[in-house]
C-alpha positions in Angstrom: 200.6 102.4 69.1 198.9 104.1 66.2 197.1 107.4 66.2 193.7 105.6 66.3 194.7 103.6 69.4 195.8 106.9 71.1 192.5 108.5 70.3 190.6 105.5 71.6 192.5 105.7 74.9 191.8 109.4 75.2 188.1 108.7 74.5 188.0 106.1 77.3 189.6 108.5 79.8 187.1 111.2 78.8 184.1 108.8 79.3 185.3 107.7 82.8 185.9 111.3 83.9 189.7 111.1 84.1 190.0 113.9 81.6 188.0 117.1 81.0 186.8 118.1 77.6 189.5 120.8 77.3 192.3 118.4 78.2 190.8 115.9 75.7 190.8 118.5 72.9 194.4 119.6 73.7 195.8 116.0 73.7 193.8 115.2 70.5 195.4 118.2 68.7 198.9 117.0 69.8 198.3 113.5 68.4 196.8 114.8 65.1 199.6 117.3 64.7 202.5 114.9 65.4 204.2 113.4 62.3 203.3 109.8 61.7 205.9 107.2 60.9 205.1 104.3 58.7 204.9 101.1 60.7 207.8 98.6 60.1 207.2 94.9 59.9 207.8 93.0 63.1 210.6 90.7 61.7 212.9 93.7 61.2 213.4 94.1 64.9 215.1 90.6 65.1 216.6 90.6 61.6 220.4 90.1 61.3 222.6 93.1 60.3 221.8 94.3 56.8 223.9 93.0 54.0 226.0 95.3 51.8 224.3 98.1 50.1 224.7 96.5 46.7 222.9 93.4 47.8 220.2 95.1 50.0 216.6 94.7 48.9 214.8 98.1 48.9 212.0 98.2 51.4 209.7 99.5 48.6 210.0 96.2 46.8 208.9 94.2 49.8 205.3 93.0 49.6 203.0 95.6 51.1 201.1 94.3 54.1 198.5 95.9 56.3 199.9 96.9 59.7 198.5 94.8 62.6 197.4 97.9 64.5 195.3 99.2 61.6 191.6 98.7 62.6 189.3 97.1 60.3 186.3 99.1 59.0 183.0 98.1 60.4 180.7 96.1 58.2 178.5 99.1 57.5 181.5 101.4 56.9 180.5 104.0 59.6 183.3 105.7 61.4 183.4 108.8 63.6 184.0 111.9 61.4 185.7 113.7 64.3 188.2 111.1 65.7 188.1 108.4 63.1 187.1 105.7 65.6 185.0 102.7 64.4 183.5 102.2 67.8 180.2 103.5 66.6 176.7 102.4 67.9 173.9 102.9 65.5 170.4 103.3 67.1 167.1 103.8 65.4 164.6 105.9 67.4 160.9 105.8 66.5 158.5 108.2 68.1 155.3 110.0 67.4 155.7 113.6 66.5 152.6 115.8 67.0 152.1 119.0 65.1 149.8 121.7 66.2 147.6 123.3 63.7 148.0 127.0 63.1 145.5 129.6 63.9 144.6 130.2 60.3 144.0 126.5 59.7 141.6 126.4 62.7 139.8 129.6 61.6 139.4 128.0 58.1 137.9 124.9 59.5 135.5 126.9 61.7 134.4 128.9 58.6 133.9 125.7 56.5 131.9 124.0 59.3 129.7 127.1 59.8 129.2 127.3 56.0 128.1 123.6 55.8 125.7 124.1 58.7 124.1 127.2 57.1 123.8 125.4 53.8 122.1 122.4 55.5 119.7 124.7 57.3 118.7 126.3 53.9 118.2 123.2 51.9 116.9 120.8 54.5 113.3 119.8 54.2 110.9 121.3 56.8 109.2 118.9 59.0 105.4 118.9 59.3 104.0 119.0 62.8 100.4 118.5 63.9 99.4 121.1 66.5 96.1 120.9 68.5 94.8 124.3 69.7 91.8 125.0 71.8 89.7 128.1 70.9 86.6 129.4 72.6 84.0 131.3 70.5 81.1 133.4 72.0 77.7 132.6 70.5 76.3 136.1 70.9 79.1 138.3 69.6 81.3 135.8 67.8 84.4 136.8 69.9 87.1 134.1 69.9 89.9 133.6 72.4 92.3 131.0 73.8 90.8 129.7 77.1 93.2 129.4 80.1 93.9 126.0 81.6 91.3 125.0 84.2 88.5 126.9 85.7 89.0 130.2 87.6 88.4 128.3 90.9 91.1 125.8 90.0 93.6 128.5 89.1 93.0 130.3 92.4 93.6 127.1 94.3 96.9 126.5 92.6 98.1 130.0 93.4 97.1 129.6 97.0 99.1 126.3 97.3 102.2 127.8 95.6 102.1 130.9 97.9 101.7 128.7 101.0 104.7 126.5 100.0 106.9 129.6 99.4 105.9 131.2 102.8 106.6 127.9 104.6 110.1 127.6 103.1 110.8 131.2 104.1 109.7 130.6 107.7 111.6 127.4 107.9 114.8 129.1 106.7 114.4 131.9 109.2 114.0 129.5 112.1 117.0 127.5 111.1 119.2 130.6 110.8 118.1 131.8 114.3 119.0 128.4 115.9 122.3 128.3 114.1 123.2 131.8 115.2 122.2 131.2 118.9 123.9 127.7 119.0 127.2 127.8 121.1 130.3 126.7 119.3 129.2 127.8 115.9 132.0 129.0 113.6 131.7 132.4 112.0 130.2 132.1 108.5 133.1 134.1 106.9 135.8 131.6 108.0 137.2 129.4 105.2 136.1 125.8 104.9 139.7 124.6 105.2 140.1 126.4 108.5 137.0 124.8 109.9 138.2 121.3 108.9 141.6 121.9 110.4 140.1 123.1 113.7 137.8 120.1 113.9 140.8 117.7 113.3 143.5 119.2 115.5 141.7 121.2 118.2 141.1 119.3 121.5 137.6 118.4 122.6 137.6 120.8 125.6 138.6 123.7 123.3 136.0 123.1 120.6 133.8 126.0 121.7 134.9 129.2 120.0 133.4 132.5 119.3 133.2 134.9 116.4 136.3 137.2 116.1 134.2 140.3 116.4 132.5 139.1 119.6 135.8 138.1 121.1 137.3 141.5 120.5 134.4 143.2 122.3 134.7 140.8 125.2 138.4 141.5 125.5 137.8 145.3 125.7 135.3 144.9 128.5 137.0 142.3 130.7 140.6 142.2 129.5 140.7 138.4 130.1 139.5 136.7 126.9 142.1 136.1 124.1 141.3 137.2 120.6 142.5 133.9 119.2 141.4 130.3 120.1 144.2 128.5 121.8 145.0 124.8 122.4 146.5 123.0 125.4 150.0 123.1 123.8 149.9 126.9 123.5 149.2 127.1 119.8 146.9 129.9 118.5 144.5 129.9 115.6 145.0 132.7 113.1 143.3 133.6 109.8 145.0 135.4 106.9 148.1 136.3 108.9 150.8 138.0 106.7 153.8 135.7 106.5 157.0 135.4 104.4 159.0 132.2 103.8 162.5 131.9 102.4 163.6 129.1 100.0 167.0 127.4 99.9 168.1 129.6 97.0 167.3 132.8 98.9 164.1 133.7 97.1 161.1 134.7 99.3 157.4 134.1 99.1 154.9 136.3 100.8 151.2 135.7 101.4 148.4 135.0 103.9 148.6 132.1 106.3 145.6 130.4 108.0 146.1 127.8 110.7 147.8 127.3 114.0 150.9 129.2 115.2 153.4 128.8 118.0 155.3 131.9 119.1 154.1 133.7 116.0 155.3 131.0 113.6 153.2 128.5 111.7 153.0 125.2 113.5 150.3 123.0 112.0 149.7 119.7 110.2 147.3 121.2 107.7 148.0 124.9 107.5 147.0 127.0 104.4 149.4 129.5 102.8 148.0 131.6 99.9 150.9 133.4 98.2 150.5 136.8 96.6 151.3 135.4 93.1 148.3 133.0 93.3 150.1 129.8 94.4 148.4 127.9 97.3 150.1 125.5 99.7 148.2 123.2 102.1 150.1 120.9 104.4 152.4 120.5 107.3 154.4 123.3 109.0 157.2 123.0 111.6 159.1 125.9 113.2 157.6 128.3 110.7 158.7 126.3 107.6 156.9 123.9 105.2 158.1 120.6 106.6 156.3 117.3 106.0 153.6 116.2 103.6 151.8 118.9 101.6 150.3 120.0 98.3 151.4 123.0 96.3 149.2 124.3 93.5 151.2 126.8 91.4 149.7 129.8 89.7 151.2 128.4 86.4 148.9 125.3 86.6 151.6 122.9 87.9 151.0 120.8 91.0 153.3 119.1 93.5 152.2 116.5 96.0 154.7 115.0 98.4 157.3 115.7 101.0 158.7 119.2 102.0 161.7 120.2 104.0 162.9 123.8 104.8 160.2 125.2 102.5 161.4 123.2 99.4 160.5 119.9 97.8 162.6 117.2 99.5 162.0 113.5 99.5 159.4 111.4 97.6 156.9 113.4 95.5 154.9 113.8 92.3 155.2 116.9 90.1 152.6 117.3 87.4 153.1 120.0 84.7 150.3 121.9 83.1 151.7 120.7 79.7 150.8 117.1 80.6 154.4 115.9 81.6 154.8 114.2 85.0 157.7 113.2 87.3 157.4 110.7 90.1 160.5 110.1 92.3 163.1 111.7 94.5 163.5 115.4 95.2 166.3 117.3 96.9 166.4 121.0 97.8 163.6 121.9 95.4 165.0 119.9 92.4 164.5 116.4 90.9 167.4 114.4 92.3 167.7 110.7 92.7 165.8 107.8 91.1 162.6 108.6 89.3 160.3 108.3 86.3 159.7 111.2 83.9 156.8 110.8 81.5 156.6 113.1 78.5 153.4 114.5 76.9 153.8 112.3 73.8 153.9 109.1 75.9 157.7 108.5 76.0 159.0 107.7 79.5 162.5 107.9 81.1 163.3 105.6 84.1 166.6 106.0 85.8 168.9 108.4 87.6 168.4 112.2 87.7 170.7 114.8 89.2 170.1 118.5 89.6 166.9 118.2 87.5 168.6 116.5 84.5 169.2 113.0 83.4 172.6 112.0 84.8 173.7 108.4 85.3 172.2 105.1 84.1 168.7 105.1 82.7 166.3 103.8 80.0 164.1 105.7 77.6 160.9 104.0 76.4 158.5 104.9 73.7 154.7 105.2 74.1 154.3 101.5 73.5 156.9 100.4 76.0 159.7 99.6 73.6 163.2 100.6 74.6 164.6 103.5 72.6 167.8 104.2 74.6 169.5 102.4 77.5 172.7 103.3 79.1 174.5 106.3 80.6 173.3 109.9 80.4 175.1 113.2 81.1 173.2 116.5 81.4 170.2 115.1 79.4 172.5 113.7 76.6 172.8 110.0 75.9 176.5 108.9 75.9 176.1 105.2 75.7 
């Protein structure tokens, strides 16, 4: 075997994972540093004993022939500059590269636009407009003035009608507020809209009648029998802005205010709301005090995740939309993209295939914005290896 065949064999072992990169480099150095012997023609192995020295034909005078194990150069003459292999795949990638304008360029364009607008305002022709104006002149003293619209009696009538309409609206609003305040089962006006919706969806019919938190506290002080939180038949209690802390799979914690139902002091709800101190908001399912089930997380960075949760992390099918315009739809595991999915870049390019630990690992296909295939094959840590 020649040096090139040895290098090809090492390359195949590296691609299939039988060798690490360090082992590959060590074996490669050994092969390159070993002295190379000139290949002998095949017929010498079965040739008869050499004749006497006087009659021997020097090997240098034999016709030079190219060894059989010498690889032919590819038609385009491209070989690997590192290992000398001719197993080279040439791919042509075409994509649209967007370039953002600098601040000075944008400022220059604003100044130029403003200058053109001012110039147009100065040189444009003024439009002529016909205006009709009513003027009253006294015949005795020649005093002139602009008469008001309508007679004094008509103006007084309009003022009376407007005042009556305003007074009627005020009285109507007062009556409605009184009835709403005295109506049993009315929610306190300061309670969030999400909490009201959640109560209407999950609270049983016989427990729909609730009272204002302030009124409930007073009742408890007097009778010591009424709870300060609405409860359901399964023992869950309704809380608002309860301080709570969750722990992610990597050990990080998130603290914030929880609004929804709890069981034994832990969130237990199908639509609980958790507002973190950093500004992120989660609305979705809770189980045993953890985010578990379908939910939506709006991050303070502008990113958004909609999909399945487990043990407070993204887990299962979901969609993650970045504030930069990029989007991933596919499998998640322990808070990371893991499995099969589709990752769409901001410039329109799209990767469809295997993803592991948040990176392209395995077989996949890269498309351009028009749907043409740019790369198709195996990836390792976001790098295309063929």
